[in-house]
Backbone as JSON Lines, residues from 0, in Angstrom:
{"i":0,"aa":"M","n":[-16.49,-4.99,-18.68],"ca":[-17.16,-4.26,-17.62],"c":[-16.36,-2.98,-17.36]}
{"i":1,"aa":"E","n":[-17.02,-1.83,-17.35],"ca":[-16.33,-0.54,-17.29],"c":[-16.38,0.07,-15.9]}
{"i":2,"aa":"N","n":[-16.08,-0.73,-14.88],"ca":[-16.04,-0.22,-13.52],"c":[-14.65,0.26,-13.14]}
{"i":3,"aa":"Q","n":[-13.68,0.02,-14.01],"ca":[-12.29,0.33,-13.7],"c":[-12.09,1.81,-13.38]}
{"i":4,"aa":"N","n":[-11.12,2.06,-12.5],"ca":[-10.67,3.4,-12.19],"c":[-11.68,4.27,-11.44]}
{"i":5,"aa":"K","n":[-12.71,3.7,-10.87],"ca":[-13.61,4.48,-10.02],"c":[-13.06,4.52,-8.59]}
{"i":6,"aa":"T","n":[-12.21,3.55,-8.26],"ca":[-11.61,3.55,-6.93],"c":[-10.45,4.54,-6.92]}
{"i":7,"aa":"I","n":[-10.16,5.05,-5.75],"ca":[-9.05,5.97,-5.56],"c":[-7.86,5.17,-5.04]}
{"i":8,"aa":"T","n":[-6.7,5.36,-5.65],"ca":[-5.49,4.71,-5.16],"c":[-4.97,5.52,-3.99]}
{"i":9,"aa":"L","n":[-4.97,4.9,-2.83],"ca":[-4.53,5.57,-1.61],"c":[-3.09,5.2,-1.29]}
{"i":10,"aa":"S","n":[-2.41,6.12,-0.58],"ca":[-1.03,5.9,-0.19],"c":[-0.79,6.55,1.17]}
{"i":11,"aa":"D","n":[0.38,6.28,1.74],"ca":[0.74,6.95,2.98],"c":[0.7,8.47,2.79]}
{"i":12,"aa":"D","n":[1.06,8.94,1.61],"ca":[1.12,10.38,1.34],"c":[-0.24,11.05,1.21]}
{"i":13,"aa":"N","n":[-1.2,10.39,0.58],"ca":[-2.49,11.06,0.33],"c":[-3.63,10.6,1.25]}
{"i":14,"aa":"F","n":[-3.36,9.68,2.16],"ca":[-4.43,9.11,3.0],"c":[-5.17,10.18,3.81]}
{"i":15,"aa":"N","n":[-4.44,11.05,4.47],"ca":[-5.1,12.09,5.29],"c":[-6.03,12.94,4.45]}
{"i":16,"aa":"H","n":[-5.54,13.4,3.31],"ca":[-6.35,14.26,2.46],"c":[-7.58,13.53,1.9]}
{"i":17,"aa":"E","n":[-7.37,12.33,1.37],"ca":[-8.44,11.61,0.69],"c":[-9.46,10.96,1.64]}
{"i":18,"aa":"V","n":[-9.03,10.62,2.85],"ca":[-9.91,9.87,3.76],"c":[-10.27,10.68,5.0]}
{"i":19,"aa":"L","n":[-9.27,11.13,5.73],"ca":[-9.54,11.75,7.03],"c":[-10.09,13.16,6.91]}
{"i":20,"aa":"E","n":[-9.75,13.88,5.84],"ca":[-10.25,15.24,5.66],"c":[-11.43,15.27,4.69]}
{"i":21,"aa":"N","n":[-12.06,14.12,4.48],"ca":[-13.12,14.0,3.5],"c":[-14.46,13.84,4.22]}
{"i":22,"aa":"Y","n":[-15.47,14.54,3.76],"ca":[-16.74,14.48,4.44],"c":[-17.69,13.38,4.0]}
{"i":23,"aa":"P","n":[-17.74,13.02,2.72],"ca":[-18.61,11.87,2.41],"c":[-18.03,10.6,3.05]}
{"i":24,"aa":"P","n":[-18.85,9.6,3.26],"ca":[-18.3,8.34,3.77],"c":[-17.24,7.79,2.82]}
{"i":25,"aa":"V","n":[-16.26,7.11,3.41],"ca":[-15.17,6.52,2.63],"c":[-15.0,5.07,3.08]}
{"i":26,"aa":"I","n":[-14.88,4.17,2.11],"ca":[-14.52,2.79,2.42],"c":[-13.12,2.58,1.86]}
{"i":27,"aa":"V","n":[-12.24,2.02,2.7],"ca":[-10.85,1.78,2.3],"c":[-10.59,0.27,2.32]}
{"i":28,"aa":"D","n":[-10.15,-0.23,1.19],"ca":[-9.77,-1.64,1.04],"c":[-8.27,-1.75,1.22]}
{"i":29,"aa":"F","n":[-7.85,-2.35,2.33],"ca":[-6.42,-2.63,2.56],"c":[-6.13,-3.99,1.93]}
{"i":30,"aa":"W","n":[-5.2,-4.04,0.97],"ca":[-4.97,-5.23,0.17],"c":[-3.49,-5.37,-0.2]}
{"i":31,"aa":"A","n":[-3.16,-6.46,-0.88],"ca":[-1.82,-6.68,-1.43],"c":[-1.94,-7.53,-2.69]}
{"i":32,"aa":"E","n":[-0.98,-7.36,-3.59],"ca":[-0.97,-8.1,-4.86],"c":[-1.02,-9.62,-4.66]}
{"i":33,"aa":"W","n":[-0.27,-10.12,-3.69],"ca":[-0.11,-11.56,-3.49],"c":[-1.31,-12.2,-2.77]}
{"i":34,"aa":"C","n":[-2.25,-11.41,-2.33],"ca":[-3.37,-11.88,-1.49],"c":[-4.52,-12.4,-2.34]}
{"i":35,"aa":"G","n":[-4.75,-13.72,-2.29],"ca":[-5.85,-14.33,-3.04],"c":[-7.22,-13.78,-2.68]}
{"i":36,"aa":"P","n":[-7.58,-13.74,-1.39],"ca":[-8.89,-13.18,-1.02],"c":[-9.04,-11.71,-1.46]}
{"i":37,"aa":"C","n":[-7.95,-10.97,-1.5],"ca":[-8.01,-9.57,-1.97],"c":[-8.43,-9.53,-3.44]}
{"i":38,"aa":"R","n":[-7.89,-10.46,-4.23],"ca":[-8.26,-10.53,-5.65],"c":[-9.71,-10.97,-5.79]}
{"i":39,"aa":"T","n":[-10.18,-11.82,-4.86],"ca":[-11.56,-12.28,-4.9],"c":[-12.54,-11.14,-4.68]}
{"i":40,"aa":"I","n":[-12.24,-10.25,-3.74],"ca":[-13.17,-9.17,-3.41],"c":[-12.99,-7.93,-4.31]}
{"i":41,"aa":"A","n":[-11.9,-7.86,-5.04],"ca":[-11.61,-6.67,-5.87],"c":[-12.75,-6.28,-6.82]}
{"i":42,"aa":"P","n":[-13.36,-7.23,-7.55],"ca":[-14.46,-6.82,-8.44],"c":[-15.65,-6.21,-7.67]}
{"i":43,"aa":"T","n":[-15.9,-6.71,-6.47],"ca":[-16.97,-6.16,-5.64],"c":[-16.64,-4.72,-5.25]}
{"i":44,"aa":"I","n":[-15.4,-4.47,-4.9],"ca":[-14.96,-3.13,-4.52],"c":[-15.13,-2.18,-5.71]}
{"i":45,"aa":"E","n":[-14.74,-2.63,-6.9],"ca":[-14.89,-1.8,-8.11],"c":[-16.37,-1.49,-8.38]}
{"i":46,"aa":"T","n":[-17.22,-2.49,-8.21],"ca":[-18.66,-2.29,-8.43],"c":[-19.22,-1.27,-7.44]}
{"i":47,"aa":"L","n":[-18.82,-1.39,-6.18],"ca":[-19.28,-0.42,-5.17],"c":[-18.83,0.99,-5.53]}
{"i":48,"aa":"A","n":[-17.6,1.11,-6.01],"ca":[-17.08,2.43,-6.39],"c":[-17.96,3.06,-7.46]}
{"i":49,"aa":"S","n":[-18.41,2.25,-8.41],"ca":[-19.28,2.76,-9.47],"c":[-20.66,3.1,-8.93]}
{"i":50,"aa":"E","n":[-21.22,2.18,-8.15],"ca":[-22.59,2.36,-7.66],"c":[-22.73,3.53,-6.68]}
{"i":51,"aa":"F","n":[-21.68,3.81,-5.91],"ca":[-21.75,4.87,-4.91],"c":[-21.04,6.14,-5.35]}
{"i":52,"aa":"E","n":[-20.62,6.19,-6.61],"ca":[-19.91,7.36,-7.13],"c":[-20.74,8.62,-6.88]}
{"i":53,"aa":"G","n":[-20.08,9.64,-6.34],"ca":[-20.76,10.88,-6.05],"c":[-21.4,10.93,-4.67]}
{"i":54,"aa":"R","n":[-21.55,9.77,-4.03],"ca":[-22.15,9.73,-2.69],"c":[-21.17,9.26,-1.63]}
{"i":55,"aa":"A","n":[-20.22,8.42,-2.03],"ca":[-19.2,7.9,-1.11],"c":[-17.94,7.66,-1.92]}
{"i":56,"aa":"K","n":[-16.81,7.68,-1.24],"ca":[-15.53,7.38,-1.88],"c":[-15.16,5.94,-1.59]}
{"i":57,"aa":"V","n":[-14.53,5.3,-2.56],"ca":[-14.01,3.95,-2.37],"c":[-12.53,3.99,-2.76]}
{"i":58,"aa":"G","n":[-11.68,3.64,-1.8],"ca":[-10.25,3.67,-2.06],"c":[-9.59,2.34,-1.76]}
{"i":59,"aa":"K","n":[-8.42,2.15,-2.36],"ca":[-7.64,0.94,-2.14],"c":[-6.24,1.35,-1.7]}
{"i":60,"aa":"L","n":[-5.75,0.68,-0.66],"ca":[-4.41,0.96,-0.16],"c":[-3.61,-0.34,-0.13]}
{"i":61,"aa":"D","n":[-2.54,-0.38,-0.91],"ca":[-1.65,-1.55,-0.97],"c":[-0.79,-1.54,0.3]}
{"i":62,"aa":"V","n":[-0.99,-2.53,1.17],"ca":[-0.3,-2.55,2.46],"c":[1.21,-2.74,2.32]}
{"i":63,"aa":"D","n":[1.66,-3.41,1.26],"ca":[3.09,-3.62,1.07],"c":[3.81,-2.32,0.72]}
{"i":64,"aa":"N","n":[3.15,-1.48,-0.04],"ca":[3.76,-0.21,-0.48],"c":[3.48,0.95,0.48]}
{"i":65,"aa":"N","n":[2.58,0.75,1.43],"ca":[2.18,1.82,2.35],"c":[2.11,1.31,3.79]}
{"i":66,"aa":"P","n":[3.24,0.86,4.32],"ca":[3.23,0.24,5.65],"c":[2.87,1.18,6.79]}
{"i":67,"aa":"T","n":[3.12,2.47,6.64],"ca":[2.84,3.41,7.73],"c":[1.35,3.45,8.03]}
{"i":68,"aa":"T","n":[0.54,3.62,6.99],"ca":[-0.91,3.7,7.18],"c":[-1.46,2.35,7.63]}
{"i":69,"aa":"A","n":[-0.99,1.27,7.04],"ca":[-1.46,-0.06,7.43],"c":[-1.16,-0.32,8.91]}
{"i":70,"aa":"S","n":[0.0,0.07,9.35],"ca":[0.38,-0.1,10.76],"c":[-0.46,0.79,11.67]}
{"i":71,"aa":"K","n":[-0.69,2.02,11.26],"ca":[-1.48,2.96,12.07],"c":[-2.86,2.39,12.38]}
{"i":72,"aa":"Y","n":[-3.46,1.69,11.4],"ca":[-4.8,1.13,11.59],"c":[-4.78,-0.35,11.98]}
{"i":73,"aa":"Q","n":[-3.61,-0.83,12.39],"ca":[-3.43,-2.19,12.91],"c":[-4.01,-3.24,11.96]}
{"i":74,"aa":"I","n":[-3.65,-3.12,10.7],"ca":[-4.1,-4.09,9.7],"c":[-3.2,-5.32,9.81]}
{"i":75,"aa":"S","n":[-3.77,-6.41,10.29],"ca":[-3.0,-7.63,10.46],"c":[-3.47,-8.74,9.53]}
{"i":76,"aa":"S","n":[-4.66,-8.62,9.0],"ca":[-5.2,-9.57,8.02],"c":[-5.75,-8.77,6.85]}
{"i":77,"aa":"I","n":[-5.56,-9.32,5.66],"ca":[-6.13,-8.67,4.5],"c":[-6.94,-9.67,3.69]}
{"i":78,"aa":"P","n":[-7.97,-9.23,3.0],"ca":[-8.41,-7.85,2.93],"c":[-9.09,-7.39,4.24]}
{"i":79,"aa":"T","n":[-8.82,-6.14,4.59],"ca":[-9.56,-5.47,5.66],"c":[-10.17,-4.23,5.04]}
{"i":80,"aa":"L","n":[-11.45,-4.03,5.3],"ca":[-12.16,-2.86,4.79],"c":[-12.54,-2.0,5.97]}
{"i":81,"aa":"L","n":[-12.11,-0.73,5.94],"ca":[-12.46,0.22,6.98],"c":[-13.44,1.22,6.41]}
{"i":82,"aa":"F","n":[-14.48,1.52,7.19],"ca":[-15.49,2.5,6.8],"c":[-15.26,3.75,7.63]}
{"i":83,"aa":"F","n":[-15.03,4.87,6.96],"ca":[-14.77,6.14,7.63],"c":[-15.92,7.1,7.39]}
{"i":84,"aa":"K","n":[-16.19,7.9,8.4],"ca":[-17.13,9.01,8.25],"c":[-16.6,10.16,9.08]}
{"i":85,"aa":"D","n":[-16.49,11.33,8.46],"ca":[-15.94,12.51,9.13],"c":[-14.58,12.23,9.75]}
{"i":86,"aa":"G","n":[-13.76,11.43,9.06],"ca":[-12.41,11.15,9.51],"c":[-12.3,10.1,10.61]}
{"i":87,"aa":"E","n":[-13.41,9.5,11.01],"ca":[-13.41,8.49,12.07],"c":[-13.78,7.13,11.52]}
{"i":88,"aa":"I","n":[-13.17,6.08,12.07],"ca":[-13.54,4.72,11.68],"c":[-14.9,4.41,12.3]}
{"i":89,"aa":"I","n":[-15.84,4.02,11.46],"ca":[-17.19,3.68,11.91],"c":[-17.38,2.16,11.95]}
{"i":90,"aa":"D","n":[-16.71,1.47,11.03],"ca":[-16.9,0.03,10.94],"c":[-15.67,-0.6,10.32]}
{"i":91,"aa":"R","n":[-15.52,-1.91,10.53],"ca":[-14.39,-2.67,10.01],"c":[-14.89,-4.05,9.59]}
{"i":92,"aa":"V","n":[-14.45,-4.5,8.42],"ca":[-14.79,-5.83,7.93],"c":[-13.48,-6.5,7.54]}
{"i":93,"aa":"V","n":[-13.25,-7.71,8.04],"ca":[-12.04,-8.45,7.7],"c":[-12.45,-9.67,6.9]}
{"i":94,"aa":"G","n":[-11.78,-9.86,5.75],"ca":[-12.06,-11.03,4.92],"c":[-13.03,-10.7,3.8]}
{"i":95,"aa":"V","n":[-13.37,-11.73,3.05],"ca":[-14.26,-11.59,1.91],"c":[-15.7,-11.68,2.4]}
{"i":96,"aa":"V","n":[-16.48,-10.67,2.07],"ca":[-17.91,-10.65,2.39],"c":[-18.68,-10.32,1.13]}
{"i":97,"aa":"S","n":[-19.98,-10.48,1.19],"ca":[-20.81,-10.25,0.01],"c":[-20.95,-8.75,-0.29]}
{"i":98,"aa":"K","n":[-21.29,-8.47,-1.52],"ca":[-21.54,-7.09,-1.93],"c":[-22.67,-6.5,-1.1]}
{"i":99,"aa":"K","n":[-23.69,-7.3,-0.79],"ca":[-24.83,-6.81,-0.01],"c":[-24.39,-6.32,1.36]}
{"i":100,"aa":"V","n":[-23.52,-7.05,2.01],"ca":[-23.03,-6.63,3.34],"c":[-22.36,-5.26,3.23]}
{"i":101,"aa":"L","n":[-21.5,-5.09,2.24],"ca":[-20.79,-3.82,2.08],"c":[-21.74,-2.7,1.67]}
{"i":102,"aa":"S","n":[-22.65,-2.98,0.75],"ca":[-23.63,-1.98,0.33],"c":[-24.49,-1.53,1.5]}
{"i":103,"aa":"D","n":[-24.93,-2.49,2.31],"ca":[-25.76,-2.16,3.47],"c":[-25.02,-1.25,4.43]}
{"i":104,"aa":"K","n":[-23.74,-1.53,4.65],"ca":[-22.94,-0.69,5.56],"c":[-22.77,0.73,4.99]}
{"i":105,"aa":"L","n":[-22.49,0.82,3.7],"ca":[-22.35,2.14,3.08],"c":[-23.68,2.9,3.1]}
{"i":106,"aa":"N","n":[-24.76,2.21,2.79],"ca":[-26.07,2.86,2.82],"c":[-26.41,3.34,4.23]}
{"i":107,"aa":"A","n":[-26.06,2.58,5.24],"ca":[-26.3,2.99,6.63],"c":[-25.51,4.28,6.95]}
{"i":108,"aa":"L","n":[-24.27,4.35,6.48],"ca":[-23.48,5.57,6.69],"c":[-24.11,6.76,5.97]}
{"i":109,"aa":"L","n":[-24.6,6.52,4.77],"ca":[-25.24,7.6,4.02],"c":[-26.53,8.04,4.69]}
{"i":110,"aa":"Q","n":[-27.26,7.11,5.27],"ca":[-28.51,7.44,5.97],"c":[-28.24,8.3,7.2]}
{"i":111,"aa":"T","n":[-27.21,7.94,7.97],"ca":[-26.91,8.73,9.17],"c":[-26.44,10.12,8.76]}
{"i":112,"aa":"E","n":[-25.78,10.2,7.59],"ca":[-25.34,11.5,7.1],"c":[-26.55,12.37,6.79]}
{"i":113,"aa":"T","n":[-27.58,11.8,6.17],"ca":[-28.79,12.54,5.82],"c":[-29.53,12.97,7.09]}
{"i":114,"aa":"V","n":[-29.63,12.08,8.05],"ca":[-30.34,12.37,9.29],"c":[-29.64,13.47,10.08]}
{"i":115,"aa":"N","n":[-28.3,13.45,10.08],"ca":[-27.53,14.42,10.87],"c":[-27.33,15.76,10.17]}
{"i":116,"aa":"S","n":[-27.69,15.86,8.89],"ca":[-27.47,17.11,8.16],"c":[-28.49,18.15,8.52]}
């Protein structure tokens, strides 16, 4: 499956530029290597990155290597997925959820973007 590398690797250093200063909707997956549920949802995140390429950004932030950003957004359970639009958090999902739930949330953000343009 060739969905690899469609996600953006986020860090404390590039988070502002890639997420907060970005105008398309962005979904950020806060995860860690040792987290079983994070590994469970990872293929779904990769698929979303491919399906929404060009319309929304999908990024992953390793909480162990980027504690400043994880702390700023009060990430206490992983996986946590934050949905950003115009630099603001619009939605938050904690734990493993279906691809449909995530797709519906991204589509809703894209719809509001179209309506407000």
